[in-house]
N, C-alpha and C positions, 0 to 999 in steps of 0.2 A: 504493500500500500504506500502511495506517495506521501512524503512528509509535508506537513504544512506548519512546522514550527518556526522558530526564529531563523533568520538567514545566517549561515555560517561564514566564518572568515574565508574558507576555501572557495565558497560560492562567490563571495565579494571579489576575490582575486580574479576569478574567471570573468566576472562582469566587467571589471576594470580592463581586462585584456580585450574582450569582445567589443567594447564600446569606446576604446581609445581614451581612457580616463587619466592618462598620465599628465602631469603638469596642471591639473585642475580642469582640463577640457572634457567634453563629452562629444564624441564624433566631430562633426563640422559645425555644431551649433554656435551661434553668437548668443550673447545674453538675451537679445530680443527674440530670436527664433526659438531658443530654448523655452522661454516663457510662453511663446505662442503655441509650441508643440504641446506643452502640458495643458494649456487652456483648451485647445481644440480637441485633443485626443482623450483627455482624462478629466476635464473640467476641474483642474487643480491649479491654484495660484502658487507656483513653485517659488515665486519671489516673496512669499510670506516669511517674515523674520523667523518663525519657529523652525523652518527647514535649514536655517543658517546657524543652528546651535553649535555645529562643529566646524564652521568655516563658510565663507561666502562664495567660493568658487563653484562652478557648475557641478564638478565631480563630487565635491564635499556635500553639496545640497542633495544631489541624487543619492549618494550613499546613505545619508541620514534619512531621507524620505523612504528608501527601501527598508531600512532597519526598523522604522517606526510605523510602517503601513501594515494593514492586515494582509493575509495571504492572497486574497482575491485581487486586491488593488496592486499588490507587488507583481503578480503574474501579468496582469493587464498592462502594467507599465513596461515591463521587460519585453513583452510581445510587441507592443507598439514601437518601442525603440528598435527591436530587431527588424520589423517591417520597414521602418524608416531607413535603417542602415542598408538593407538589401536593395531598396528602391534607389538610394543614392549610388550604391556600388554598380548597379546595372546601368544607370543613367551615365555615369562617368567611365564605365567600362574598366573598373578597377578589380584586380584579382584579390580574392580573400587571402590574407597573409597568415591566418591561424589555421593549422592543420585540423581537419574535421570540425571546423567551427560550428557548422549547422547541427551536427550530431551532438556536440558538447552543449550547445545552447538548449536543445529540446530535452536533453537529459536533465539539465538544470531545472527547466520548467517543470518536469515531472517530479523532481525532488522537492520542489516548492509547492506541490499540490495541484499543478496545472495539467493539461492534457496536450499530448502531441497531436498535431492536426492529421487527419487521414490523408493518405497518399492520393493525389489527384491523378486519375487515369485519363489521358486525352481521348477525346472522341472526334470523329470525323467532322462533327458540326461545331466543335469548340475552337477550331483554329481559324485565324484570319486567312482568307483565301490568298494564294500567291498569284492568282490570275483573276482578271475581271473579263467577263464575256465581251468580246470586241464589238459586237453589234449593240449591246447595251451601252458600252463606253462611247461609241459614236453617236448614239441617240442623245446621251447626256451632253456631248460636245455640241451637237446641233442646237440643243435647248439653251446652252450657255450663249451661243451666238445670237439666238432669237431674243434672249433676255436683254442683251446689251442694246437692243434697238427700242426697248420700251421706255415710256416716260418714267421719271424717277419714282413716283409713288407705286405704280404697277410693278416696276422693276424690283422694288424691295420685297414685296410679297412673293413674286416669282422666284427671286434669288433664295428666299427662305425655303421654299419647296424644293428647289434645285439641290441645295445643300443636304436636305433630308434624303433625297433620292441618291445622291452621291455616297453618303455614308451607308445607306442600306445596301447599295450595290457592292460595297466593299466589306460587307459583313460587320460594320462598326455601329453598335447601338449607342446613341447619344446618352450620356448619363443624366442630362436634363434636356428638355425640349429647346430647340432653337426658338428664339423669340425676337420679334422685331421691335427695336427701340430707336425711334428717330431714323437716322440714316445708317443704322448698323444692325447686325444680327449678333446676339450673344448666345452662348451655349457652352457646353462642356462635353468631352468624350474621353474614353479610355482607349489607349493604344499601347500594346506591348507592356502592359502592367503599369503604365504611366498615365497620370491624369492631366489632361490639357484643358485649359480654358480657351474658348474660341471667340474671336471678334472678327466679323466680316463686314466690310464697307464697300458700297458700290457707287459712291458719289463721283462726280466727274474729274476732280483734280487728284493728282497723286498724293499719297499720304506723307506728311512731314514728321518732324521730330516730336511735336506736341502730342499728336495722337499716339505715337509709339510709346512715349513716356507715360501717358495716361493709362494705356493698357498694361505696361510693365508695372505700374503702381498697383493695379488690381491683382496682378500675379503675386507681388510681394506681400500683399495683405492676406494671402491664402497660406496653406501649409507650405513648408519650405521645399517640398519635393514637387510642387505643382509647376507645370510649364504652360506656355501659351502659343497659340497659332493665330497670327494676324493675317487674314485674307483681304487684300485690297484689289478690287477688280481693275482699278485704274493705276495700280502700281505704287511705287514709293520714290520720293525724290532722293537723288544722290546726297544732297546736302542734309536731308533729314536723317538718312541712314548713318551718315558720318557723325552728325551731332548726337544721335541716339547712343552711339558708342558700341563697345564690344562686350562680350562675356555675359550677356543677359540670358534670361530663361525664355526668350521669345524667338520663334522662327517665323519667317514671312513667306507668303505665297501671293502671286498676283494673277490677273486674268489670263495672261499668256501661259503661266505655269499650268493653270487648270486646263487650258486648251491643249497644250502639248501632252499633258498626262493622259487626257481622254482620247486624244487623237492616236496615241500609241498604245492605248489600253494598259497603261502602267498602273499597278496596284497602288492605292493611296498609302498603304502601310509601308511599301518599299520606298516611295518618294519621300515620305516623312523620315524614314530611317536614314536616308542619304542626306537630307537637309540637316537633321540633327547632328549627324556625324561631322559633316563639313563645318557646321556652326561651332562644334566643339574644337575642331582642328584650327579654324581660322579666327574664331571670335565674331564672325560676321553673321547677322541674323538672316540675311537674304542672299541666297545663291539660286540662280535660275535653274529650272528643271533641264533646259536644253544644255546648260553648262555641266550639270551633274551627269547627264546621259550622253553628252556630245551628239545632240539631235541635229 
């Protein structure tokens, strides 16, 4: 039977190793994102002075929190931290440095009274398709061209429906419905285990730095592992992209990207993977599809 008693010193040493708690740190959290993580995931104010009884660093507060929490909350905290760590590691393509880290972690959870998750067996319907039917892709391409000829109000609602069809065709269920707000469409979706916020605009002028910064601000208000996709039918100004800067959690796509992707029948997931990787390599949020695939 799994133990649910006080956390042991040997357990805490493993936790220190798993979550990079040397020097007072915890993973890649800043003080702000550490507090946001606890508030969003656990409804806990980790900045409460009572958790600083043994020191104010993030690591010392976390250790004290784990030692003084009940078994259920302790397990939920560790699992949430593990999920955050794994999402960050996949996003940044970083290899795990601790041998058998996953097995060690879930053994720890069982010792603390938690349960190891069941093994997920992939099914043919659970995988994102590697191909999109070319006839459907071309139908969406033609619809995109037709939408560009509509007046602004009609274009917005048609673009909203188009995005829904695009995601459905690629086997991507939106996590929340796309919704029309002024001249933009907001929504979110999950791709390869990552959560993306979506902003799509179809107004006539290319997008500048102000809109990109506003969207990036929305991303930074969310969980630290959230990303963003900004779709601008009319593209982005070079000055705006330069002023927006590098190393953000936003990737960009314009109308020509959508056309090229649909014209070639390229899977949305594959296009996004290439954009994200190139953004990680160069720091640039916008690389054209035709440059990624040499169309």
